[in-house]
C-alpha positions as CSV (number, residue, x, y, z in Angstrom):
1,X,-56.8,-202.0,-107.0
2,X,-54.5,-204.9,-107.8
3,X,-51.9,-202.1,-109.7
4,X,-51.9,-200.0,-106.1
5,X,-51.0,-202.8,-104.1
6,X,-47.9,-203.7,-106.4
7,X,-45.1,-201.8,-104.7
8,X,-46.2,-203.1,-101.4
9,X,-45.9,-206.7,-102.5
10,X,-42.8,-205.7,-104.4
11,X,-41.6,-204.0,-100.9
12,X,-42.3,-207.6,-99.2
13,X,-40.1,-209.7,-101.3
14,X,-37.6,-207.4,-101.0
15,X,-37.3,-207.4,-97.1
16,X,-36.9,-211.5,-97.6
17,X,-34.0,-211.0,-99.8
18,X,-32.2,-208.5,-97.3
19,X,-32.8,-210.7,-94.1
20,X,-31.8,-214.3,-96.6
21,X,-28.3,-214.2,-94.5
22,X,-29.4,-213.0,-90.7
23,X,-28.5,-215.7,-88.1
24,X,-30.6,-214.2,-85.1
25,X,-34.1,-215.0,-83.7
26,X,-36.4,-212.5,-82.9
27,X,-36.4,-211.2,-79.5
28,X,-40.4,-210.9,-78.7
29,X,-40.0,-210.8,-74.7
30,X,-42.5,-208.9,-73.0
31,X,-41.4,-205.4,-71.9
32,X,-39.6,-204.5,-75.2
33,X,-39.8,-201.0,-76.5
34,X,-39.9,-200.9,-80.5
35,X,-39.0,-197.7,-82.2
36,X,-40.0,-197.7,-85.9
37,X,-39.3,-195.6,-89.1
38,X,-40.6,-195.6,-92.0
39,X,-42.1,-194.0,-95.2
40,X,-44.7,-194.7,-98.0
41,X,-47.8,-193.8,-99.7
42,X,-51.6,-193.2,-99.4
43,X,-54.5,-193.4,-101.9
44,X,-58.4,-192.5,-101.5
45,X,-58.3,-189.2,-99.1
46,X,-58.2,-187.2,-102.2
47,X,-55.6,-188.3,-104.3
48,X,-52.3,-190.3,-104.1
49,X,-50.2,-189.1,-101.3
50,X,-47.1,-189.7,-99.9
51,X,-46.2,-189.9,-96.1
52,X,-43.9,-190.9,-93.5
53,X,-43.9,-191.1,-89.8
54,X,-42.7,-192.7,-86.7
55,X,-44.4,-195.2,-84.3
56,X,-43.5,-196.7,-80.7
57,X,-44.6,-200.1,-79.2
58,X,-44.3,-201.8,-76.4
59,X,-44.5,-205.6,-76.0
60,X,-46.7,-207.3,-73.6
61,X,-47.4,-211.2,-73.0
62,X,-49.7,-212.8,-75.3
63,X,-47.9,-211.2,-78.5
64,X,-49.8,-208.3,-78.2
65,X,-48.2,-204.3,-78.8
66,X,-49.9,-201.4,-77.9
67,X,-48.8,-198.7,-80.1
68,X,-48.8,-194.7,-80.9
69,X,-48.1,-193.5,-84.2
70,X,-47.5,-189.8,-85.8
71,X,-47.8,-189.7,-90.2
72,X,-47.5,-186.6,-91.6
73,X,-48.9,-185.8,-95.4
74,X,-47.3,-183.2,-96.8
75,X,-49.2,-180.8,-98.9
76,X,-50.7,-181.2,-102.5
77,X,-52.5,-179.5,-104.9
78,X,-56.1,-180.1,-105.6
79,X,-58.6,-178.9,-108.1
80,X,-62.2,-178.6,-107.1
81,X,-65.6,-178.0,-108.2
82,X,-68.4,-177.0,-106.1
83,X,-71.7,-175.3,-107.6
84,X,-70.8,-172.4,-110.0
85,X,-67.3,-171.8,-107.9
86,X,-64.0,-174.0,-108.1
87,X,-60.4,-173.2,-107.8
88,X,-57.1,-175.0,-106.6
89,X,-56.6,-176.1,-102.7
90,X,-53.5,-177.1,-100.8
91,X,-54.6,-179.9,-98.2
92,X,-51.9,-181.0,-95.4
93,X,-52.9,-184.3,-93.2
94,X,-51.7,-185.3,-90.1
95,X,-52.2,-188.6,-88.4
96,X,-52.1,-189.4,-84.6
97,X,-53.7,-192.4,-83.5
98,X,-52.9,-195.5,-81.2
99,X,-54.1,-199.4,-81.1
100,X,-52.7,-202.8,-81.1
101,X,-50.9,-205.7,-82.9
102,X,-51.4,-208.9,-83.0
103,X,-48.3,-211.2,-83.9
104,X,-48.5,-214.3,-85.3
105,X,-45.5,-216.6,-84.5
106,X,-43.9,-219.0,-86.5
107,X,-41.3,-221.2,-84.6
108,X,-37.8,-220.6,-85.8
109,X,-38.6,-217.8,-88.3
110,X,-37.2,-214.0,-88.5
111,X,-40.6,-213.5,-90.4
112,X,-43.5,-212.4,-87.8
113,X,-46.7,-211.5,-89.3
114,X,-49.0,-209.1,-87.2
115,X,-52.3,-208.0,-87.5
116,X,-53.3,-204.3,-86.4
117,X,-56.3,-202.3,-85.5
118,X,-56.1,-198.6,-84.2
119,X,-58.3,-195.6,-83.7
120,X,-57.4,-191.9,-83.8
121,X,-57.6,-188.3,-85.0
122,X,-57.3,-187.0,-88.8
123,X,-56.1,-183.3,-88.8
124,X,-56.5,-181.8,-91.9
125,X,-55.7,-178.1,-93.1
126,X,-57.0,-176.8,-96.7
127,X,-56.1,-173.7,-98.0
128,X,-56.8,-171.9,-101.4
129,X,-59.1,-169.2,-103.5
130,X,-62.7,-170.3,-104.8
131,X,-63.4,-168.5,-107.6
132,X,-66.4,-168.2,-110.2
133,X,-66.1,-171.1,-112.8
134,X,-67.7,-168.6,-115.7
135,X,-65.9,-165.1,-115.8
136,X,-67.0,-164.1,-119.2
137,X,-68.1,-160.6,-119.1
138,X,-66.7,-160.0,-115.5
139,X,-64.3,-157.3,-114.2
140,X,-61.3,-158.5,-112.0
141,X,-63.1,-156.4,-109.5
142,X,-66.0,-158.5,-110.1
143,X,-64.3,-161.4,-110.0
144,X,-62.4,-160.8,-106.7
145,X,-66.1,-159.9,-105.6
146,X,-67.2,-163.1,-105.9
147,X,-64.2,-165.2,-105.1
148,X,-63.2,-166.4,-101.4
149,X,-60.4,-167.3,-99.3
150,X,-60.8,-171.3,-98.3
151,X,-59.2,-171.9,-94.7
152,X,-60.6,-174.8,-93.5
153,X,-59.1,-177.0,-90.3
154,X,-60.3,-179.8,-89.0
155,X,-59.5,-182.8,-86.3
156,X,-61.8,-186.0,-86.9
157,X,-61.4,-189.2,-85.6
158,X,-60.9,-192.0,-88.1
159,X,-60.8,-195.8,-87.4
160,X,-58.1,-198.4,-89.1
161,X,-57.1,-201.8,-89.8
162,X,-54.9,-204.0,-91.6
163,X,-51.6,-206.1,-91.3
164,X,-48.0,-206.4,-92.0
165,X,-44.7,-208.0,-91.7
166,X,-41.7,-207.7,-89.1
167,X,-38.6,-209.3,-90.6
168,X,-35.8,-209.5,-87.9
169,X,-32.2,-209.1,-89.5
170,X,-31.0,-209.8,-86.1
171,X,-32.8,-210.1,-82.5
172,X,-33.7,-206.5,-82.0
173,X,-33.5,-204.9,-85.5
174,X,-35.7,-205.5,-88.6
175,X,-37.3,-204.1,-91.6
176,X,-41.4,-203.8,-91.7
177,X,-43.9,-203.5,-94.5
178,X,-48.0,-202.8,-93.1
179,X,-50.6,-202.2,-95.1
180,X,-53.8,-200.6,-93.7
181,X,-57.2,-198.7,-95.0
182,X,-58.5,-196.1,-93.0
183,X,-62.2,-195.2,-91.9
184,X,-62.9,-191.4,-91.0
185,X,-65.7,-191.1,-89.1
186,X,-66.6,-187.5,-90.1
187,X,-64.8,-184.5,-91.3
188,X,-64.0,-182.9,-94.4
189,X,-62.0,-186.3,-95.7
190,X,-64.9,-189.2,-95.2
191,X,-63.7,-191.8,-98.0
192,X,-62.1,-195.3,-97.2
193,X,-58.5,-194.8,-98.3
194,X,-55.0,-197.0,-98.1
195,X,-52.1,-196.4,-96.6
196,X,-48.8,-198.6,-97.4
197,X,-45.7,-198.2,-95.7
198,X,-42.4,-199.9,-95.5
199,X,-39.3,-198.6,-93.2
200,X,-37.2,-200.2,-90.5
201,X,-37.3,-200.8,-86.1
202,X,-35.3,-200.8,-83.4
203,X,-36.0,-202.8,-80.2
204,X,-34.7,-202.2,-76.5
205,X,-35.7,-203.0,-73.0
206,X,-37.2,-206.3,-72.2
207,X,-36.9,-208.2,-69.2
């Protein structure tokens, strides 16, 4: 588990280095919108997966930021065995959820840690061909007759929680790193998995 988190730690230290010369303090006024773009990786859904996405949040009093987030996990190939059949499947995932960031403010600091909790939907589409594992003595026609196409679509609820850091390069632009645990409630993918991401954000609006 420690090795899997090394990239996240390296990303956080890199963010501190990038912002060492920044002069402005964070703009944490209520009414700010924040648009974030990020990339990263997940581990545990079925295997390691790259991912990318976008989120939008809105700053409320008391340091709360409700948000919505969209993440795309590209298709990957994975081998599977079920009973006397197996094959290679391709699975694409989309995560769409909303939640809230709770900021922990430190005086005169450009670094703003936060906790996060969210709930949403994990959309999956799995395709491939299921074939018999034992083909000795079978003709191609028999193998084809025993094979079947896999095409599974699913929308399953999932909860997530974690934490991260915002590092403000200026009052309205900065860098963000985040680590979350996901727990699908039901569906094809039910294992707890992690998502580590980093990116940039822009703030606008406010009052």
